[in-house]
C-alpha positions as a LaTeX table, in Angstrom:
\begin{tabular}{lrrr}
\hline
Residue & $x$ (\AA) & $y$ (\AA) & $z$ (\AA) \\
\hline
Gly1 & 27.21 & 190.10 & $-93.77$ \\
Lys2 & 27.29 & 189.57 & $-97.37$ \\
Ile3 & 28.48 & 186.30 & $-97.21$ \\
Met4 & 25.55 & 185.18 & $-94.36$ \\
Asn5 & 23.20 & 187.22 & $-96.65$ \\
Phe6 & 24.02 & 184.61 & $-100.10$ \\
Ile7 & 24.67 & 181.63 & $-97.82$ \\
Phe8 & 20.67 & 182.27 & $-96.23$ \\
Lys9 & 19.54 & 183.31 & $-99.76$ \\
Lys10 & 21.01 & 179.84 & $-101.40$ \\
Phe11 & 19.44 & 177.78 & $-98.42$ \\
Ile12 & 16.09 & 179.87 & $-99.03$ \\
Val13 & 16.02 & 178.81 & $-102.87$ \\
Ile14 & 17.64 & 175.03 & $-101.92$ \\
Phe15 & 14.76 & 174.85 & $-99.37$ \\
Ile16 & 11.74 & 176.02 & $-102.11$ \\
Thr17 & 13.60 & 173.60 & $-104.71$ \\
Ile18 & 12.72 & 170.86 & $-102.37$ \\
Phe19 & 9.72 & 171.78 & $-101.37$ \\
Phe20 & 8.29 & 172.18 & $-104.57$ \\
Ser21 & 9.49 & 169.42 & $-106.05$ \\
Ala22 & 8.72 & 167.35 & $-103.22$ \\
Asn23 & 5.19 & 168.49 & $-103.54$ \\
Leu24 & 5.43 & 167.65 & $-107.24$ \\
Phe25 & 6.61 & 164.81 & $-107.00$ \\
Ala26 & 3.83 & 163.82 & $-103.92$ \\
Lys27 & 0.76 & 165.05 & $-106.06$ \\
Glu28 & 0.58 & 162.33 & $-109.01$ \\
Gly29 & 0.43 & 158.54 & $-107.97$ \\
Lys30 & 0.31 & 156.06 & $-111.04$ \\
Val31 & $-1.13$ & 152.77 & $-112.16$ \\
Ile32 & 1.62 & 150.35 & $-112.94$ \\
Gly33 & 1.83 & 146.63 & $-113.42$ \\
Thr34 & $-0.65$ & 146.80 & $-116.98$ \\
Ser35 & 0.67 & 144.29 & $-119.49$ \\
Asn36 & 0.41 & 145.27 & $-123.24$ \\
His37 & $-0.11$ & 142.12 & $-125.56$ \\
Thr38 & $-0.56$ & 141.42 & $-129.12$ \\
Ile39 & $-3.19$ & 139.78 & $-130.53$ \\
Pro40 & $-1.76$ & 135.95 & $-132.03$ \\
Ser41 & $-1.27$ & 136.17 & $-135.71$ \\
Trp42 & $-3.57$ & 133.25 & $-136.32$ \\
Phe43 & $-6.65$ & 135.07 & $-135.13$ \\
Lys44 & $-9.00$ & 135.46 & $-137.73$ \\
Asp45 & $-9.31$ & 138.56 & $-139.94$ \\
Ser46 & $-12.77$ & 139.94 & $-140.08$ \\
Phe47 & $-15.06$ & 142.15 & $-141.74$ \\
Leu48 & $-16.85$ & 142.04 & $-138.39$ \\
Asp49 & $-20.12$ & 140.86 & $-139.74$ \\
Ile50 & $-20.60$ & 138.31 & $-136.99$ \\
Asn51 & $-23.56$ & 136.06 & $-138.38$ \\
Glu52 & $-20.89$ & 135.72 & $-141.54$ \\
Asp53 & $-18.34$ & 134.72 & $-139.26$ \\
Ile54 & $-20.39$ & 132.02 & $-137.59$ \\
Glu55 & $-21.67$ & 130.66 & $-141.24$ \\
Glu56 & $-18.11$ & 130.72 & $-141.82$ \\
Ala57 & $-17.01$ & 128.79 & $-139.10$ \\
Ser58 & $-19.71$ & 126.40 & $-139.50$ \\
Ser59 & $-19.04$ & 125.35 & $-142.67$ \\
Lys60 & $-15.32$ & 124.26 & $-141.44$ \\
Asn61 & $-17.15$ & 121.96 & $-138.76$ \\
Lys62 & $-15.74$ & 124.74 & $-136.19$ \\
His63 & $-17.35$ & 126.74 & $-133.78$ \\
Phe64 & $-17.02$ & 131.16 & $-133.50$ \\
Met65 & $-15.50$ & 132.34 & $-130.58$ \\
Ile66 & $-15.00$ & 136.15 & $-129.77$ \\
Phe67 & $-11.91$ & 137.34 & $-127.49$ \\
Leu68 & $-12.83$ & 140.65 & $-125.75$ \\
Asp69 & $-10.28$ & 142.68 & $-124.07$ \\
Phe70 & $-8.26$ & 146.08 & $-123.94$ \\
Glu71 & $-4.98$ & 147.02 & $-123.69$ \\
Gly72 & $-2.78$ & 147.02 & $-120.69$ \\
Cys73 & $-5.56$ & 144.63 & $-119.07$ \\
Pro74 & $-3.05$ & 141.76 & $-117.36$ \\
Tyr75 & $-5.78$ & 139.28 & $-116.82$ \\
Cys76 & $-5.89$ & 139.57 & $-120.48$ \\
Ser77 & $-2.03$ & 139.30 & $-121.48$ \\
Lys78 & $-2.12$ & 136.17 & $-118.94$ \\
Met79 & $-5.15$ & 134.06 & $-120.43$ \\
Leu80 & $-3.78$ & 134.39 & $-124.28$ \\
Lys81 & $-0.41$ & 133.58 & $-122.91$ \\
Glu82 & $-1.37$ & 130.64 & $-121.32$ \\
Asn83 & $-4.65$ & 129.32 & $-123.64$ \\
Phe84 & $-3.48$ & 131.03 & $-127.26$ \\
Glu85 & 0.16 & 131.72 & $-127.22$ \\
Glu86 & 1.89 & 129.13 & $-125.86$ \\
Asp87 & 2.13 & 126.04 & $-128.18$ \\
Asn88 & 0.13 & 123.11 & $-125.80$ \\
Lys89 & $-2.83$ & 121.34 & $-125.96$ \\
Thr90 & $-5.31$ & 124.13 & $-125.45$ \\
Ser91 & $-4.08$ & 125.93 & $-128.20$ \\
Gln92 & $-3.82$ & 123.33 & $-130.66$ \\
Phe93 & $-7.47$ & 122.64 & $-129.42$ \\
Ile94 & $-8.76$ & 125.83 & $-130.08$ \\
Lys95 & $-6.90$ & 126.37 & $-133.51$ \\
Ser96 & $-8.46$ & 123.05 & $-134.82$ \\
Asn97 & $-12.17$ & 123.64 & $-133.26$ \\
Phe98 & $-12.52$ & 127.17 & $-133.31$ \\
Asp99 & $-12.19$ & 130.32 & $-135.71$ \\
Val100 & $-11.40$ & 133.70 & $-133.27$ \\
Ile101 & $-11.57$ & 137.17 & $-133.41$ \\
Glu102 & $-10.55$ & 139.56 & $-131.30$ \\
Leu103 & $-12.62$ & 142.82 & $-130.00$ \\
Asn104 & $-11.83$ & 145.75 & $-127.87$ \\
Val105 & $-14.26$ & 146.87 & $-125.30$ \\
Lys106 & $-13.03$ & 150.25 & $-125.66$ \\
Gly107 & $-12.56$ & 150.20 & $-129.35$ \\
Ser108 & $-14.51$ & 152.22 & $-132.13$ \\
Lys109 & $-14.79$ & 149.53 & $-134.88$ \\
Glu110 & $-18.45$ & 149.23 & $-136.35$ \\
Ile111 & $-19.59$ & 145.46 & $-136.03$ \\
Thr112 & $-22.81$ & 144.23 & $-137.46$ \\
Trp113 & $-24.04$ & 141.78 & $-134.38$ \\
Ile114 & $-26.05$ & 138.74 & $-134.56$ \\
Asp115 & $-29.67$ & 140.86 & $-134.44$ \\
Gly116 & $-28.30$ & 142.68 & $-137.38$ \\
Glu117 & $-27.68$ & 145.64 & $-134.98$ \\
Val118 & $-24.55$ & 147.53 & $-136.63$ \\
Leu119 & $-22.80$ & 149.00 & $-133.70$ \\
Thr120 & $-19.24$ & 149.91 & $-132.25$ \\
Glu121 & $-17.13$ & 147.60 & $-130.15$ \\
Lys122 & $-17.34$ & 149.87 & $-127.33$ \\
Tyr123 & $-21.48$ & 149.69 & $-127.35$ \\
Leu124 & $-21.36$ & 146.22 & $-128.12$ \\
Thr125 & $-19.93$ & 146.07 & $-124.43$ \\
Glu126 & $-22.31$ & 148.06 & $-122.71$ \\
Lys127 & $-25.53$ & 146.21 & $-124.85$ \\
Leu128 & $-23.78$ & 142.84 & $-123.61$ \\
Lys129 & $-23.16$ & 144.38 & $-120.16$ \\
Ile130 & $-19.12$ & 143.10 & $-119.69$ \\
Gln131 & $-18.20$ & 143.94 & $-116.43$ \\
Tyr132 & $-15.21$ & 141.39 & $-116.72$ \\
Ser133 & $-12.17$ & 141.22 & $-119.35$ \\
Pro134 & $-11.62$ & 139.17 & $-121.01$ \\
Thr135 & $-14.89$ & 138.37 & $-121.69$ \\
Ile136 & $-15.11$ & 135.30 & $-124.23$ \\
Leu137 & $-18.43$ & 134.67 & $-125.89$ \\
Phe138 & $-18.78$ & 130.83 & $-128.19$ \\
Phe139 & $-21.63$ & 131.02 & $-130.90$ \\
Ser140 & $-23.62$ & 128.06 & $-132.09$ \\
Pro141 & $-23.68$ & 127.41 & $-135.67$ \\
Asp142 & $-27.78$ & 129.04 & $-134.73$ \\
Lys143 & $-26.07$ & 132.57 & $-134.40$ \\
Lys144 & $-27.08$ & 132.06 & $-130.61$ \\
Ile145 & $-24.69$ & 132.52 & $-127.81$ \\
Val146 & $-23.99$ & 129.33 & $-126.23$ \\
Ala147 & $-21.47$ & 130.02 & $-123.56$ \\
Arg148 & $-19.73$ & 132.85 & $-122.24$ \\
Val149 & $-17.08$ & 133.21 & $-119.67$ \\
Asn150 & $-16.45$ & 136.04 & $-117.45$ \\
Gly151 & $-12.55$ & 136.77 & $-116.72$ \\
Tyr152 & $-9.43$ & 134.61 & $-117.24$ \\
Arg153 & $-9.47$ & 131.15 & $-117.16$ \\
Asn154 & $-5.89$ & 128.72 & $-116.75$ \\
Ser155 & $-5.83$ & 126.26 & $-119.55$ \\
Val156 & $-7.02$ & 123.25 & $-117.42$ \\
Asp157 & $-10.20$ & 125.09 & $-116.80$ \\
Phe158 & $-10.44$ & 127.04 & $-120.12$ \\
Gln159 & $-10.23$ & 123.09 & $-121.80$ \\
Tyr160 & $-13.78$ & 121.95 & $-119.90$ \\
Ile161 & $-15.39$ & 125.11 & $-121.55$ \\
Leu162 & $-14.36$ & 124.32 & $-124.80$ \\
Asp163 & $-14.97$ & 120.79 & $-124.79$ \\
Phe164 & $-18.21$ & 121.63 & $-123.72$ \\
Val165 & $-18.74$ & 123.85 & $-126.77$ \\
Gln166 & $-17.42$ & 121.62 & $-129.23$ \\
Thr167 & $-18.87$ & 118.76 & $-128.31$ \\
Lys168 & $-22.44$ & 120.96 & $-128.30$ \\
Lys169 & $-23.10$ & 120.11 & $-124.63$ \\
Tyr170 & $-24.94$ & 123.21 & $-124.60$ \\
Glu171 & $-27.71$ & 121.29 & $-127.12$ \\
Ser172 & $-29.16$ & 119.74 & $-123.51$ \\
Met173 & $-27.50$ & 121.87 & $-120.47$ \\
Asp174 & $-25.94$ & 125.23 & $-119.53$ \\
Met175 & $-22.32$ & 126.05 & $-119.34$ \\
Ala176 & $-22.13$ & 125.88 & $-115.15$ \\
Ser177 & $-24.39$ & 122.34 & $-114.69$ \\
Tyr178 & $-21.86$ & 120.69 & $-117.38$ \\
Leu179 & $-18.46$ & 122.32 & $-115.39$ \\
Asn180 & $-19.93$ & 120.82 & $-112.09$ \\
Lys181 & $-20.95$ & 117.59 & $-113.14$ \\
Val182 & $-18.16$ & 116.80 & $-115.59$ \\
Gly183 & $-15.28$ & 114.28 & $-113.55$ \\
Lys184 & $-12.53$ & 116.60 & $-112.73$ \\
Lys185 & $-9.33$ & 115.10 & $-110.93$ \\
Glu186 & $-9.15$ & 115.81 & $-107.43$ \\
Ile187 & $-5.84$ & 118.46 & $-107.44$ \\
Tyr188 & $-6.86$ & 120.46 & $-104.31$ \\
Lys189 & $-6.22$ & 119.66 & $-100.32$ \\
Phe190 & $-8.52$ & 122.28 & $-98.61$ \\
Gln191 & $-6.06$ & 124.58 & $-97.20$ \\
Thr192 & $-7.14$ & 126.46 & $-93.62$ \\
Asn193 & $-7.16$ & 130.07 & $-92.06$ \\
Lys194 & $-7.82$ & 131.53 & $-89.03$ \\
Met195 & $-10.23$ & 134.07 & $-90.53$ \\
Phe196 & $-12.96$ & 131.46 & $-91.75$ \\
Lys197 & $-15.38$ & 130.91 & $-89.66$ \\
Asp198 & $-17.63$ & 127.60 & $-89.56$ \\
Ile199 & $-20.83$ & 128.31 & $-89.84$ \\
Asn200 & $-23.69$ & 126.61 & $-91.11$ \\
Asp201 & $-26.73$ & 129.35 & $-90.99$ \\
Met202 & $-25.64$ & 132.68 & $-92.61$ \\
Ser203 & $-29.23$ & 134.18 & $-92.36$ \\
Lys204 & $-27.84$ & 135.95 & $-88.75$ \\
Ile205 & $-24.94$ & 137.53 & $-89.74$ \\
Lys206 & $-24.77$ & 140.98 & $-89.10$ \\
Thr207 & $-21.54$ & 142.04 & $-91.01$ \\
Pro208 & $-20.30$ & 142.45 & $-94.42$ \\
Leu209 & $-20.55$ & 138.38 & $-94.75$ \\
Ala210 & $-17.84$ & 136.69 & $-97.42$ \\
Ile211 & $-18.86$ & 132.87 & $-98.66$ \\
Ile212 & $-15.77$ & 131.21 & $-100.52$ \\
Phe213 & $-16.34$ & 128.00 & $-102.66$ \\
Glu214 & $-13.58$ & 126.01 & $-102.86$ \\
Asp215 & $-13.68$ & 122.33 & $-104.36$ \\
Gly216 & $-11.09$ & 119.65 & $-104.56$ \\
Ser217 & $-10.78$ & 120.07 & $-108.39$ \\
Cys218 & $-10.19$ & 123.99 & $-107.54$ \\
Thr219 & $-7.37$ & 124.72 & $-110.21$ \\
Gln220 & $-7.14$ & 127.99 & $-108.69$ \\
Cys221 & $-7.35$ & 127.69 & $-105.32$ \\
Glu222 & $-4.00$ & 127.63 & $-104.28$ \\
Tyr223 & $-3.23$ & 130.86 & $-106.07$ \\
Phe224 & $-5.94$ & 132.15 & $-103.76$ \\
His225 & $-4.53$ & 131.36 & $-100.24$ \\
Asn226 & $-0.57$ & 131.89 & $-101.31$ \\
Lys227 & $-1.05$ & 134.76 & $-102.89$ \\
Ile228 & $-4.84$ & 136.69 & $-102.31$ \\
Leu229 & $-5.21$ & 135.45 & $-98.69$ \\
Thr230 & $-1.35$ & 136.86 & $-97.50$ \\
Asn231 & $-1.77$ & 140.21 & $-99.00$ \\
Lys232 & $-1.73$ & 142.87 & $-96.53$ \\
Asp233 & $-4.37$ & 144.91 & $-98.07$ \\
Val234 & $-6.80$ & 142.12 & $-98.50$ \\
Lys235 & $-6.34$ & 140.97 & $-95.45$ \\
Gly236 & $-6.79$ & 144.36 & $-94.18$ \\
Glu237 & $-10.51$ & 144.32 & $-96.04$ \\
Phe238 & $-11.56$ & 141.19 & $-95.08$ \\
Lys239 & $-11.55$ & 142.11 & $-91.44$ \\
Lys240 & $-14.45$ & 143.97 & $-92.05$ \\
Phe241 & $-16.15$ & 140.64 & $-92.98$ \\
Thr242 & $-17.39$ & 137.62 & $-91.56$ \\
Val243 & $-15.49$ & 134.75 & $-93.63$ \\
Val244 & $-17.16$ & 131.42 & $-94.51$ \\
Arg245 & $-15.48$ & 128.77 & $-96.51$ \\
Ile246 & $-17.57$ & 126.11 & $-98.27$ \\
Asp247 & $-17.57$ & 122.72 & $-100.16$ \\
Ala248 & $-19.15$ & 123.33 & $-102.94$ \\
Asn249 & $-19.71$ & 119.68 & $-103.63$ \\
Ser250 & $-21.46$ & 119.31 & $-99.64$ \\
Thr251 & $-24.71$ & 117.88 & $-98.90$ \\
Lys252 & $-24.82$ & 119.31 & $-95.64$ \\
Gln253 & $-27.72$ & 121.75 & $-94.90$ \\
Ile254 & $-26.94$ & 125.31 & $-94.49$ \\
Ile255 & $-28.96$ & 128.32 & $-94.45$ \\
Thr256 & $-28.32$ & 130.79 & $-96.52$ \\
Pro257 & $-27.97$ & 134.81 & $-95.84$ \\
Glu258 & $-31.53$ & 134.93 & $-97.33$ \\
Gly259 & $-32.89$ & 132.39 & $-95.42$ \\
Leu260 & $-33.33$ & 129.48 & $-97.94$ \\
Lys261 & $-32.80$ & 126.15 & $-96.53$ \\
Thr262 & $-30.27$ & 124.45 & $-98.92$ \\
Thr263 & $-27.09$ & 122.48 & $-99.50$ \\
Pro264 & $-24.01$ & 123.78 & $-100.92$ \\
Lys265 & $-24.21$ & 121.91 & $-103.94$ \\
Glu266 & $-27.56$ & 122.59 & $-104.79$ \\
Trp267 & $-26.62$ & 126.40 & $-103.98$ \\
Val268 & $-23.83$ & 126.37 & $-106.39$ \\
Glu269 & $-26.03$ & 125.11 & $-109.29$ \\
Lys270 & $-28.99$ & 127.88 & $-108.62$ \\
Leu271 & $-26.07$ & 130.04 & $-108.70$ \\
Asn272 & $-25.14$ & 129.05 & $-111.66$ \\
Leu273 & $-21.27$ & 129.13 & $-109.98$ \\
Asp274 & $-19.01$ & 127.90 & $-112.38$ \\
Tyr275 & $-15.52$ & 129.36 & $-111.19$ \\
Arg276 & $-13.90$ & 128.10 & $-107.65$ \\
Pro277 & $-12.50$ & 129.84 & $-105.86$ \\
Gly278 & $-16.09$ & 131.26 & $-106.47$ \\
Ile279 & $-16.96$ & 134.27 & $-103.47$ \\
Leu280 & $-20.39$ & 135.74 & $-102.63$ \\
Leu281 & $-20.26$ & 139.28 & $-100.94$ \\
Tyr282 & $-23.29$ & 140.02 & $-99.10$ \\
Asp283 & $-24.18$ & 143.01 & $-97.15$ \\
Asn284 & $-27.36$ & 143.42 & $-94.59$ \\
Gln285 & $-28.59$ & 140.12 & $-96.47$ \\
Asn286 & $-28.39$ & 141.09 & $-100.08$ \\
Leu287 & $-26.07$ & 139.46 & $-102.64$ \\
Ile288 & $-23.84$ & 142.43 & $-104.01$ \\
Ser289 & $-21.08$ & 140.98 & $-105.74$ \\
Thr290 & $-20.03$ & 137.58 & $-107.01$ \\
Ile291 & $-16.12$ & 137.12 & $-107.84$ \\
Asp292 & $-16.60$ & 134.37 & $-110.52$ \\
Ala293 & $-12.90$ & 134.73 & $-111.69$ \\
Leu294 & $-9.44$ & 135.53 & $-110.97$ \\
Leu295 & $-8.51$ & 139.07 & $-109.18$ \\
Phe296 & $-5.06$ & 140.14 & $-108.15$ \\
Pro297 & $-4.89$ & 141.99 & $-104.95$ \\
Phe298 & $-5.49$ & 145.59 & $-106.09$ \\
His299 & $-8.89$ & 144.88 & $-107.65$ \\
Phe300 & $-10.24$ & 142.23 & $-105.27$ \\
Lys301 & $-9.31$ & 144.42 & $-102.25$ \\
Glu302 & $-11.21$ & 146.74 & $-103.88$ \\
Leu303 & $-14.21$ & 145.35 & $-104.41$ \\
Leu304 & $-13.99$ & 144.11 & $-101.03$ \\
Arg305 & $-14.33$ & 147.78 & $-99.65$ \\
Tyr306 & $-17.33$ & 148.24 & $-102.03$ \\
Val307 & $-18.95$ & 145.92 & $-100.18$ \\
Ser308 & $-18.18$ & 146.82 & $-96.85$ \\
Glu309 & $-17.93$ & 150.43 & $-96.75$ \\
Lys310 & $-21.39$ & 151.01 & $-99.18$ \\
His311 & $-19.99$ & 152.23 & $-102.25$ \\
Tyr312 & $-22.55$ & 150.13 & $-103.65$ \\
Val313 & $-25.37$ & 152.28 & $-102.74$ \\
Asn314 & $-23.56$ & 155.17 & $-104.60$ \\
Tyr315 & $-22.53$ & 153.18 & $-107.65$ \\
Pro316 & $-25.58$ & 150.46 & $-107.92$ \\
Asn317 & $-24.55$ & 149.90 & $-111.64$ \\
Ser318 & $-21.40$ & 148.43 & $-111.57$ \\
Tyr319 & $-18.46$ & 148.06 & $-108.87$ \\
Leu320 & $-16.30$ & 149.08 & $-112.28$ \\
Asp321 & $-17.96$ & 152.89 & $-112.18$ \\
Tyr322 & $-16.58$ & 153.25 & $-108.36$ \\
Leu323 & $-13.03$ & 151.40 & $-109.29$ \\
Lys324 & $-12.61$ & 154.31 & $-112.09$ \\
Val325 & $-13.49$ & 157.03 & $-109.13$ \\
Arg326 & $-11.48$ & 155.33 & $-106.73$ \\
Gln327 & $-8.61$ & 155.03 & $-108.78$ \\
Asp328 & $-8.45$ & 158.82 & $-109.92$ \\
Glu329 & $-8.25$ & 159.58 & $-105.99$ \\
Leu330 & $-5.76$ & 157.51 & $-105.09$ \\
Ile331 & $-3.49$ & 158.27 & $-107.67$ \\
Lys332 & $-4.32$ & 162.33 & $-106.70$ \\
Asn333 & $-2.88$ & 160.73 & $-103.03$ \\
Gly334 & $-0.20$ & 160.11 & $-105.02$ \\
Glu335 & $-0.59$ & 156.22 & $-104.74$ \\
Ile336 & 1.11 & 153.82 & $-106.75$ \\
Ile337 & $-1.34$ & 151.75 & $-107.66$ \\
Asn338 & $-0.43$ & 148.06 & $-108.85$ \\
Val339 & $-2.77$ & 146.24 & $-110.81$ \\
Ala340 & $-0.48$ & 143.03 & $-111.61$ \\
Glu341 & 0.00 & 139.80 & $-109.59$ \\
\hline
\end{tabular}
């Protein structure tokens, strides 16, 4: 009896240990795939009086650029590496033609802004309504923001933007018009996907609607098809949408979800959509969200969910407000969130 008792007690102890430790482990998920980056050593040391920085850049016949990022941001790391750190045509061009400083969107350093206001990095982020990391700002010698880049760009696409600023095309047109007109190389053959529907009149669609704009010069479309559209979570979320893919250069007539008769070419210009694949997400004929930068699978599927499950009703200001709450909820449920590629 004693031995049985002992074994039984031991069994209970082991059982309780396993049960509770399993529970402990089940509790907390975590975020993986964040990537820490260091700021290139050749970025400018600044006293953060932005008007002074612009004047100093102008005196050297350069433009002034601010790279806004935060620790752990995978898109920031990728962009810094490909455009600023690797020794390539783009990084050489930036060094020759631009003064660059980095600011942290969550930071507490004090800046004297172009309008004279003194404020912290974090407050500047709010003032400029920054939704993307990285966000890159370019300034003209007369202290105006002449180009703003939302999110990651690869070095081919970024070079077009650098040319736009460096040649002062901003004096005669906005960046989206320039990027839509500039003669780019045809490098992309349209890939098909069985979820794409061929619909010219989008004003009658009752489900959530995703409109994907691609064109022959799209440097990110292959990645989009091979990495994003093959991801099972993304595919699962897309099931709730009618998905229409459109050639952004097309001049055939279409009807937008709002009921406007136009062509894709005109529509893209009106929307100022300078990124491919640019994606519009609609619900009930209303444009809820625009994807105009690279999103890795986790953020992509969550943005689809934000629209299809109508979370924009509770978080009308920003998808990021929703994302914060959603991420906490997933971590509580023990999920491993991978924010990387």
